[in-house]
C-alpha positions in Angstrom: 0.0 0.0 0.0 3.0 2.3 0.5 4.1 1.9 -3.1 0.5 2.2 -4.4 -0.1 5.5 -2.5 3.2 6.9 -3.7 2.8 5.9 -7.3 -0.7 7.5 -7.3 0.8 10.8 -6.0 3.7 10.6 -8.5 1.3 10.1 -11.4 -0.7 13.3 -10.5 2.5 15.3 -10.0 1.1 17.0 -7.0 3.4 18.6 -4.4 5.0 15.6 -2.6 7.3 15.0 0.3 8.3 11.5 1.4 9.8 11.2 4.9 11.7 8.0 5.4 12.0 7.4 9.2 14.5 4.9 10.6 15.5 4.1 14.2 19.2 4.2 14.9 20.7 1.5 17.3 17.5 -0.5 17.2 19.2 -3.9 16.6 21.5 -3.4 19.6 18.5 -2.2 21.7 16.4 -5.2 20.7 19.3 -7.6 21.4 19.9 -6.1 24.8 16.3 -5.7 26.0 14.5 -8.3 24.0 11.7 -8.4 21.4 9.0 -7.3 23.8 10.8 -4.0 24.5 11.7 -3.7 20.8 8.0 -4.1 19.9 7.2 -1.4 22.4 9.7 1.0 20.7 8.1 0.3 17.3 4.6 0.9 18.7 5.6 4.1 20.4 7.3 5.3 17.3 4.2 4.6 15.2 2.1 6.6 17.8 4.6 9.5 17.5 4.3 9.6 13.7 0.5 9.5 13.9 0.4 12.3 16.4 2.9 14.5 14.5 0.9 14.0 11.2 -2.4 14.7 13.0 -1.0 18.0 14.4 1.2 19.2 11.6 0.2 17.3 8.4 -2.7 17.1 6.0 -5.8 14.9 6.2 -4.7 13.0 3.1 -1.2 12.2 4.5 -0.1 8.6 4.5 1.8 6.8 7.2 3.3 3.3 6.6 5.4 0.8 8.3 8.0 -0.4 5.8 9.1 -3.2 8.2 11.4 -3.6 11.2 12.3 -0.1 12.5 11.5 1.7 9.2 8.5 3.9 8.5 7.4 6.3 5.9 5.3 9.4 6.0 3.9 10.8 2.7 2.9 14.4 3.0 3.4 17.7 1.2 6.5 19.9 1.1 4.7 22.6 3.1 4.2 20.2 6.0 7.2 18.0 5.8 9.6 20.0 8.0 7.0 20.7 10.8 6.0 17.0 10.8 9.7 15.9 10.9 10.6 18.4 13.7 7.7 17.1 15.8 8.7 13.5 15.2 12.3 14.2 16.3 11.2 16.2 19.4 8.6 13.6 20.5 10.9 10.7 19.8 13.7 12.2 21.9 11.3 12.8 24.8 10.0 9.2 24.6 13.1 7.2 24.0 14.7 7.4 27.4 11.6 5.9 28.9 12.2 2.6 27.1 15.4 2.0 29.1 15.9 0.7 32.6 16.4 3.3 35.3 20.1 2.4 35.7 20.8 2.8 32.0 18.8 6.1 31.9 20.9 7.5 34.8 24.2 6.4 33.1 23.1 7.7 29.7 24.0 4.6 27.9 23.6 0.8 28.0 26.4 -1.6 29.0 26.2 -4.5 26.6 28.3 -7.5 25.5 29.0 -7.6 21.8 29.2 -10.8 19.7 32.8 -11.5 21.1 31.5 -11.0 24.6 33.4 -7.7 24.9 31.7 -4.9 26.9 30.5 -2.0 24.8 28.6 1.2 25.6 25.5 1.6 23.5 23.9 5.0 22.9 20.2 5.5 23.2 17.8 5.1 20.3 17.6 8.0 18.0 15.6 8.6 14.8 16.9 9.6 11.4 14.4 11.1 8.9 15.3 11.6 5.2 12.9 14.0 3.4 12.6 13.7 -0.3 10.5 16.2 -2.2 9.6 17.1 -5.7 10.4 20.8 -5.1 13.8 20.8 -6.8 13.8 17.3 -8.4 11.0 16.1 -10.6 10.1 12.7 -9.2 8.8 10.2 -11.6 8.9 6.7 -10.1 9.0 4.8 -6.8 12.6 3.6 -7.3 13.9 7.1 -7.8 12.3 8.3 -4.5 13.6 5.2 -2.7 17.1 5.8 -4.0 17.2 9.5 -2.9 15.7 8.5 0.4 18.4 5.8 1.0 21.2 8.3 0.2 19.8 10.9 2.6 19.1 8.4 5.3 22.7 7.2 5.1 23.8 10.8 5.6 21.4 11.4 8.5 22.6 8.3 10.3 26.2 9.7 10.3 25.1 12.6 12.4 24.7 10.4 15.6 21.6 12.1 16.9 17.9 12.4 16.1 17.7 14.5 13.0 15.9 15.1 9.8 17.6 16.0 6.6 16.0 17.3 3.4 17.1 16.9 -0.1 18.7 20.2 -1.1 20.9 19.2 -4.0 20.1 20.9 -7.2 19.4 18.7 -10.2 22.3 18.4 -12.7 21.9 19.9 -16.1 
């Protein structure tokens, strides 16, 4: 249904913004705390997306769960930044509550890696890649997904909850 909604919007060439949302450090969190707590993180994230879109988005916006810790919000360029800012703020307020008190107080999780070596894990953050058709004409699902993957990789390097928006100018 995500692809169907996006392809319909691409076909009409209406103003479009696709926000790819991905939790950072989720695998490590899930490994440390277990699937039940991981499922809670996914559920809470979905609730945050719904609330942000309800408050800052359009009635026709689409929210989808791609799978695992990946989500998508399809909105308009005029709403994308406010929706993304709200998601980041709400996520950062919620995420510490997913951790045990000792980990919250410490500011990180003590965990053993695959080689049983102790490592410090940072808290969950969210990276959002915003792809719009403001500067780039978007024509197909694969193009949107490719731009989203590039932006998401950049956002994940920033080591905090953040959204990044495509700002590169199209080449001649």
